[in-house]
Steps between C-alpha positions, in 0.01 A plus 500: 500500500319242705660415836216301661194298391169487682252217410128506573385154621147405390489474122876557464667229706201275569167432328290580805262770376211253448555366855468850640185553289342190633573592855346845445186338371469267795472803725331761282252300299271407796476877574395582141842657426647234276650584163614322186860414423492755224394764747776384733766536232376832374414672833625327814810291429766760585348572843602327824211312664381796704509735203319250276216435745463861605489606134248229408264602775529866392436397131184331619383797701560331837642716779743300708699579818868402480454251786238313303729483193785374711275209620433417129873508432567260777239259364641539149853424624375188673319391186814556286710290741243219479515504122883516486525207743337277241640649176809433302658840434814498287702810412405662173717420206842674524431635843770314689751564225414870485539550874828314520641682205390839633663410836829432322492857370395686814248500793154362443174556684140372492236770529143370525155615594451167676564448866826317603296192606385456138849510336756389758447128472490508119818703474665247724361216301622650174851532651505877447537647854884471500508724195288777654640797674157633599130399505230770513142388559169667584584446861781755468319805369211721595366501144593222250496506116418687282631757756880553458583423864575134452765566228646792682545277803651222284753742352585631846562148632723424203684829562460599136349814344178410324623616159762220515238226595309293245150399615330201334127490511199332326231758572449862405454590868819333603691680220330826614633437854850444377493796259369725772798405717730594212610145394567383158226249398469174315157352433434126462178394313402220742163654589471809279571579135798702388263784398362511853847510656668753262365811677737436800751251361826609340503173317282185494589133465274189468663311789801492720652253253573816303644690800810707471637785716503732199364507141 
């Protein structure tokens, strides 16, 4: 039985992954830490900004103090806001309908590895905030996805046991986070193939146009 639904944001409700990728490159590429979009999708997409940048530095053999990485994150967040200010960002197909339908069945949350600043205005613009009982962002947790803390907090804020919550994600790392918290999981093939999502997804759909609470 599903009593609550928890949506990821980037790649599930909005097509913003490329914008995050571009903002990472603006900060990391001048330091020799840039990466391709394919590397981003395969290795870094599920992380929050701090986790992504820390992991990239480690992958490249560069030791970094947390304070240094936090300064990169601040610059990345500024770059993202600059890009968003000039971009047209519609909700992904079926996103608005999926959230409103889920909210008609029970409480709904958004659980994202982005910071609140990155998603708040878009959720407002999409008209979705009145349908949300909770929003969990990277600002709310000590360790973001793929760690389970984000989804555990989302379930707690919805006052629902994780086994009765359906988490909707587009990345293996996001699904791993939800699964680790004990949620039921639904993968959406916005950024990864069904085969890449199946390890942590109870079921997979091509887009939210095919969304349903149960099979």
